[in-house]
Z-matrix of the N, CA and C atoms (Angstrom, degrees):
N
C 1 1.488
C 2 1.548 1 108.22
N 3 1.342 2 112.89 1 127.37
C 4 1.462 3 117.54 2 -179.86
C 5 1.544 4 107.39 3 -87.84
N 6 1.333 5 115.22 4 136.43
C 7 1.435 6 117.23 5 177.86
C 8 1.480 7 110.76 6 -153.56
N 9 1.342 8 115.13 7 162.69
C 10 1.500 9 124.97 8 174.34
C 11 1.522 10 106.42 9 -119.40
N 12 1.318 11 114.42 10 131.05
C 13 1.449 12 119.73 11 176.66
C 14 1.491 13 111.93 12 -126.63
N 15 1.373 14 111.95 13 122.43
C 16 1.481 15 120.01 14 -177.02
C 17 1.529 16 109.29 15 -93.13
N 18 1.326 17 114.96 16 155.37
C 19 1.478 18 123.30 17 171.23
C 20 1.455 19 109.95 18 -153.02
N 21 1.318 20 114.99 19 163.51
C 22 1.519 21 119.64 20 170.21
C 23 1.496 22 112.80 21 109.44
N 24 1.342 23 119.67 22 -4.55
C 25 1.425 24 121.22 23 179.02
C 26 1.503 25 112.42 24 -71.73
N 27 1.349 26 116.80 25 171.84
C 28 1.481 27 118.72 26 179.02
C 29 1.502 28 110.61 27 160.35
N 30 1.328 29 111.85 28 -168.46
C 31 1.508 30 119.03 29 178.58
C 32 1.477 31 109.45 30 -99.76
N 33 1.374 32 115.01 31 134.18
C 34 1.462 33 119.60 32 -179.70
C 35 1.519 34 106.99 33 -145.41
N 36 1.329 35 115.04 34 150.61
C 37 1.481 36 120.92 35 179.37
C 38 1.524 37 109.52 36 -79.33
N 39 1.331 38 114.05 37 154.53
C 40 1.465 39 117.49 38 176.37
C 41 1.584 40 111.34 39 -51.90
N 42 1.246 41 115.73 40 139.56
C 43 1.489 42 119.90 41 -177.94
C 44 1.534 43 113.30 42 89.27
N 45 1.343 44 116.73 43 -11.40
C 46 1.410 45 120.44 44 -176.62
C 47 1.534 46 112.12 45 -82.05
N 48 1.333 47 113.87 46 -175.12
C 49 1.483 48 120.18 47 -178.44
C 50 1.541 49 112.00 48 -132.63
N 51 1.293 50 113.16 49 152.79
C 52 1.548 51 120.96 50 171.45
C 53 1.483 52 107.34 51 -144.84
N 54 1.327 53 112.32 52 153.20
C 55 1.451 54 119.06 53 175.89
C 56 1.547 55 110.19 54 -122.12
N 57 1.289 56 119.27 55 116.72
C 58 1.412 57 122.66 56 178.20
C 59 1.592 58 110.22 57 -93.61
N 60 1.340 59 114.53 58 146.14
C 61 1.419 60 120.40 59 177.31
C 62 1.520 61 108.93 60 -128.44
N 63 1.306 62 115.49 61 151.09
C 64 1.471 63 120.83 62 179.59
C 65 1.566 64 105.38 63 -142.88
N 66 1.310 65 114.05 64 123.56
C 67 1.446 66 119.61 65 -179.18
C 68 1.513 67 111.76 66 -114.06
N 69 1.298 68 117.00 67 129.09
C 70 1.502 69 120.16 68 178.26
C 71 1.533 70 107.59 69 -97.36
N 72 1.346 71 113.29 70 135.88
C 73 1.440 72 116.44 71 179.39
C 74 1.597 73 110.39 72 -138.88
N 75 1.276 74 113.44 73 164.84
C 76 1.494 75 119.15 74 -178.23
C 77 1.542 76 112.64 75 111.87
N 78 1.289 77 115.29 76 -166.89
C 79 1.477 78 119.86 77 -176.37
C 80 1.562 79 110.37 78 -83.50
N 81 1.288 80 111.87 79 79.59
C 82 1.490 81 118.96 80 -178.19
C 83 1.493 82 113.56 81 -100.66
N 84 1.289 83 117.19 82 127.23
C 85 1.458 84 120.72 83 177.79
C 86 1.502 85 111.49 84 -85.48
N 87 1.327 86 115.88 85 -45.31
C 88 1.477 87 120.10 86 -179.95
C 89 1.564 88 108.34 87 -151.88
N 90 1.306 89 115.36 88 146.52
C 91 1.455 90 121.30 89 173.27
C 92 1.540 91 106.31 90 -116.16
N 93 1.292 92 113.56 91 122.48
C 94 1.495 93 118.71 92 -179.98
C 95 1.551 94 108.54 93 -94.00
N 96 1.323 95 115.85 94 -120.30
C 97 1.441 96 117.03 95 -176.53
C 98 1.589 97 109.66 96 -72.37
N 99 1.297 98 113.73 97 149.21
C 100 1.468 99 121.60 98 175.23
C 101 1.489 100 108.55 99 -130.86
N 102 1.329 101 117.94 100 154.42
C 103 1.427 102 119.76 101 -177.89
C 104 1.484 103 116.09 102 -162.77
N 105 1.303 104 115.23 103 168.20
C 106 1.495 105 120.81 104 177.13
C 107 1.514 106 107.33 105 -119.93
N 108 1.293 107 115.50 106 133.88
C 109 1.488 108 124.00 107 174.36
C 110 1.518 109 106.41 108 -121.59
N 111 1.295 110 114.70 109 162.77
C 112 1.478 111 120.02 110 174.18
C 113 1.516 112 112.45 111 -143.97
N 114 1.308 113 112.61 112 152.00
C 115 1.466 114 117.59 113 -179.40
C 116 1.503 115 107.41 114 -137.00
N 117 1.319 116 117.52 115 119.22
C 118 1.419 117 125.83 116 176.16
C 119 1.566 118 108.77 117 -92.95
N 120 1.362 119 117.50 118 152.40
C 121 1.423 120 118.57 119 176.26
C 122 1.514 121 116.65 120 -48.98
N 123 1.302 122 114.99 121 125.94
C 124 1.502 123 121.40 122 176.22
C 125 1.511 124 112.20 123 79.20
N 126 1.369 125 117.36 124 6.86
C 127 1.450 126 120.09 125 -179.52
C 128 1.541 127 110.18 126 -121.40
N 129 1.324 128 112.26 127 160.08
C 130 1.484 129 119.09 128 175.39
C 131 1.502 130 110.10 129 -73.19
N 132 1.364 131 111.80 130 153.95
C 133 1.472 132 118.30 131 175.24
C 134 1.524 133 107.28 132 -70.12
N 135 1.383 134 116.02 133 133.79
C 136 1.404 135 122.56 134 179.67
C 137 1.486 136 113.44 135 -125.04
N 138 1.332 137 115.31 136 153.63
C 139 1.482 138 120.25 137 174.96
C 140 1.546 139 110.16 138 -73.31
N 141 1.320 140 117.30 139 131.92
C 142 1.463 141 122.51 140 175.62
C 143 1.523 142 109.80 141 -97.92
N 144 1.340 143 113.54 142 -50.27
C 145 1.476 144 118.86 143 -176.21
C 146 1.494 145 109.91 144 -159.76
N 147 1.295 146 119.16 145 149.98
C 148 1.472 147 122.52 146 175.90
C 149 1.513 148 111.05 147 -140.23
N 150 1.299 149 115.30 148 154.76
C 151 1.496 150 121.76 149 -179.54
C 152 1.527 151 108.42 150 -143.35
N 153 1.284 152 112.88 151 132.25
C 154 1.520 153 120.74 152 -179.82
C 155 1.502 154 110.42 153 -80.56
N 156 1.299 155 116.47 154 173.77
C 157 1.437 156 118.72 155 176.76
C 158 1.507 157 113.82 156 -68.37
N 159 1.361 158 116.94 157 -16.37
C 160 1.406 159 123.20 158 177.12
C 161 1.541 160 111.76 159 -97.32
N 162 1.322 161 114.38 160 8.51
C 163 1.494 162 123.41 161 176.38
C 164 1.574 163 113.13 162 71.62
N 165 1.301 164 117.96 163 23.47
C 166 1.455 165 119.34 164 166.08
C 167 1.499 166 106.92 165 -77.61
N 168 1.395 167 114.66 166 140.26
C 169 1.422 168 120.28 167 -175.08
C 170 1.533 169 111.24 168 -123.28
N 171 1.351 170 113.13 169 159.38
C 172 1.420 171 119.60 170 168.87
C 173 1.541 172 108.57 171 -149.49
N 174 1.367 173 116.21 172 151.49
C 175 1.388 174 119.81 173 -171.05
C 176 1.541 175 110.33 174 -134.17
N 177 1.303 176 118.48 175 153.99
C 178 1.449 177 122.60 176 168.97
C 179 1.544 178 108.96 177 -67.81
N 180 1.280 179 117.23 178 143.95
C 181 1.449 180 121.22 179 -176.29
C 182 1.531 181 109.81 180 -56.94
N 183 1.332 182 117.76 181 -36.29
C 184 1.487 183 121.17 182 -177.09
C 185 1.515 184 113.76 183 -63.31
N 186 1.362 185 117.17 184 -20.46
C 187 1.487 186 117.60 185 -173.15
C 188 1.567 187 111.04 186 -116.39
N 189 1.332 188 115.51 187 -4.33
C 190 1.495 189 116.99 188 178.62
C 191 1.508 190 112.71 189 -55.95
N 192 1.351 191 116.18 190 133.89
C 193 1.386 192 119.62 191 179.79
C 194 1.550 193 114.29 192 89.62
N 195 1.316 194 115.69 193 -15.02
C 196 1.507 195 119.88 194 -176.37
C 197 1.507 196 111.23 195 -118.85
N 198 1.360 197 118.24 196 -29.36
C 199 1.493 198 122.38 197 -176.11
C 200 1.562 199 104.58 198 -114.77
N 201 1.368 200 112.34 199 147.97
C 202 1.394 201 118.44 200 173.38
C 203 1.546 202 109.63 201 -138.42
N 204 1.315 203 112.66 202 127.65
C 205 1.481 204 121.37 203 177.84
C 206 1.491 205 110.96 204 -98.38
N 207 1.318 206 115.85 205 139.85
C 208 1.525 207 119.20 206 178.57
C 209 1.539 208 106.17 207 -148.58
N 210 1.328 209 114.34 208 169.82
C 211 1.485 210 116.88 209 179.48
C 212 1.560 211 106.76 210 -147.89
N 213 1.332 212 110.95 211 152.21
C 214 1.488 213 118.68 212 177.88
C 215 1.516 214 101.65 213 -122.55
N 216 1.333 215 117.33 214 102.26
C 217 1.509 216 120.96 215 -177.82
C 218 1.502 217 110.92 216 -67.74
N 219 1.345 218 118.91 217 -24.52
C 220 1.471 219 117.30 218 179.42
C 221 1.567 220 112.94 219 -73.99
N 222 1.316 221 114.21 220 -15.36
C 223 1.474 222 119.54 221 -179.95
C 224 1.565 223 111.01 222 -115.61
N 225 1.332 224 116.90 223 6.09
C 226 1.477 225 119.76 224 -178.04
C 227 1.520 226 111.40 225 48.59
N 228 1.371 227 114.24 226 48.21
C 229 1.455 228 120.81 227 -170.31
C 230 1.502 229 110.46 228 -133.72
N 231 1.348 230 116.97 229 136.69
C 232 1.470 231 123.39 230 173.48
C 233 1.491 232 107.06 231 -117.46
N 234 1.343 233 114.04 232 147.24
C 235 1.486 234 120.99 233 -177.01
C 236 1.521 235 107.57 234 -125.47
N 237 1.308 236 112.24 235 156.86
C 238 1.461 237 119.20 236 171.74
C 239 1.554 238 107.70 237 -137.87
N 240 1.316 239 114.30 238 104.75
C 241 1.484 240 118.31 239 176.74
C 242 1.551 241 106.93 240 -87.34
N 243 1.330 242 114.78 241 125.60
C 244 1.468 243 121.04 242 -175.58
C 245 1.514 244 106.82 243 -118.20
N 246 1.325 245 118.12 244 119.28
C 247 1.427 246 123.04 245 178.49
C 248 1.506 247 107.77 246 -119.74
N 249 1.323 248 114.93 247 165.27
C 250 1.499 249 121.34 248 178.68
C 251 1.514 250 111.94 249 47.63
N 252 1.350 251 114.18 250 48.48
C 253 1.428 252 118.21 251 -177.77
C 254 1.484 253 115.42 252 -65.12
N 255 1.386 254 116.84 253 143.38
C 256 1.400 255 124.29 254 -178.48
C 257 1.495 256 110.32 255 -115.73
N 258 1.294 257 119.34 256 158.58
C 259 1.494 258 121.24 257 175.38
C 260 1.542 259 111.51 258 -56.96
N 261 1.318 260 119.67 259 -32.25
C 262 1.451 261 123.06 260 179.01
C 263 1.519 262 112.39 261 -69.65
N 264 1.377 263 118.85 262 -10.24
C 265 1.425 264 121.83 263 176.22
C 266 1.544 265 112.37 264 -80.97
N 267 1.316 266 114.82 265 -9.72
C 268 1.497 267 121.00 266 177.27
C 269 1.472 268 112.78 267 -55.92
N 270 1.330 269 115.88 268 121.07
C 271 1.517 270 118.88 269 -177.11
C 272 1.497 271 106.52 270 -176.84
N 273 1.359 272 114.88 271 171.27
C 274 1.459 273 120.66 272 166.55
C 275 1.535 274 105.01 273 -90.12
N 276 1.292 275 114.70 274 127.01
C 277 1.466 276 122.69 275 -179.06
C 278 1.580 277 109.73 276 -100.09
N 279 1.316 278 114.26 277 128.85
C 280 1.487 279 122.09 278 -176.83
C 281 1.529 280 108.89 279 -115.43
N 282 1.322 281 112.71 280 136.53
C 283 1.489 282 119.81 281 171.46
C 284 1.516 283 108.45 282 -90.14
N 285 1.304 284 115.21 283 140.36
C 286 1.468 285 122.54 284 176.31
C 287 1.578 286 112.41 285 -132.17
N 288 1.231 287 114.55 286 139.29
C 289 1.459 288 118.40 287 177.87
C 290 1.560 289 110.70 288 -141.94
N 291 1.282 290 115.14 289 143.53
C 292 1.469 291 122.80 290 171.66
C 293 1.539 292 105.67 291 -98.46
N 294 1.355 293 114.28 292 112.89
C 295 1.436 294 118.50 293 -172.67
C 296 1.530 295 111.63 294 -126.26
N 297 1.284 296 118.11 295 145.87
C 298 1.445 297 122.83 296 172.80
C 299 1.537 298 107.36 297 -101.25
N 300 1.370 299 110.95 298 119.98
C 301 1.495 300 117.13 299 179.51
C 302 1.528 301 106.35 300 -139.17
N 303 1.312 302 116.77 301 137.16
C 304 1.461 303 121.42 302 178.64
C 305 1.572 304 114.11 303 50.51
N 306 1.295 305 114.09 304 38.00
C 307 1.413 306 119.70 305 176.35
C 308 1.559 307 115.08 306 80.87
N 309 1.309 308 117.47 307 0.73
C 310 1.440 309 123.04 308 -178.35
C 311 1.577 310 110.59 309 -113.79
N 312 1.322 311 119.88 310 145.63
C 313 1.421 312 124.18 311 173.62
C 314 1.506 313 107.97 312 -108.70
N 315 1.312 314 120.77 313 128.55
C 316 1.435 315 123.37 314 177.38
C 317 1.482 316 112.31 315 -156.78
N 318 1.307 317 116.85 316 165.77
C 319 1.473 318 120.29 317 178.59
C 320 1.493 319 109.66 318 -87.87
N 321 1.256 320 116.11 319 142.90
C 322 1.467 321 124.26 320 174.97
C 323 1.536 322 109.25 321 -123.53
N 324 1.324 323 114.64 322 146.51
C 325 1.470 324 124.00 323 178.63
C 326 1.515 325 112.39 324 -119.47
N 327 1.318 326 118.58 325 144.32
C 328 1.364 327 122.90 326 166.40
C 329 1.475 328 113.81 327 -81.14
N 330 1.303 329 117.57 328 176.59
C 331 1.470 330 124.06 329 -175.61
C 332 1.500 331 113.36 330 -80.60
N 333 1.345 332 114.78 331 -17.04
C 334 1.475 333 119.44 332 178.75
C 335 1.501 334 111.59 333 97.58
N 336 1.381 335 113.37 334 147.50
C 337 1.467 336 118.10 335 177.03
C 338 1.554 337 105.08 336 -135.90
N 339 1.342 338 116.02 337 135.66
C 340 1.420 339 120.33 338 -179.63
C 341 1.503 340 116.34 339 -79.08
N 342 1.309 341 117.69 340 131.80
C 343 1.465 342 123.12 341 173.99
C 344 1.485 343 105.94 342 -120.14
N 345 1.334 344 116.50 343 125.96
C 346 1.442 345 124.47 344 179.06
C 347 1.470 346 109.96 345 -124.34
N 348 1.326 347 117.87 346 124.13
C 349 1.465 348 122.32 347 -178.56
C 350 1.528 349 105.61 348 -114.94
N 351 1.356 350 115.17 349 111.35
C 352 1.464 351 116.82 350 -173.79
C 353 1.559 352 106.79 351 -160.71
N 354 1.298 353 112.76 352 148.93
C 355 1.450 354 117.72 353 175.85
C 356 1.520 355 110.97 354 -94.22
């Protein structure tokens, strides 16, 4: 069974930092693009950051300069380093990956991890 498992969420004060991790496991032939999305209460899910298999990155304007996405292909893991966190960053953060398994390419989602920024 192919799955994505996130970790690293929690409660942090404004200005603080958190590092999210997402590990892909199962019978995976290839992992292409990976990314992080978030969904705040009452809002649509939005892209936060994405990284290609060649490590090209793109970010939402709201997190540029504060968040950094990276990946370790040897560990099938993608990270999101979040610095200078703001209350508006509060959301459930979801990992996403485009993976090839059993001859098929499809998007996979993690279960989500809560990030709360509050004093």
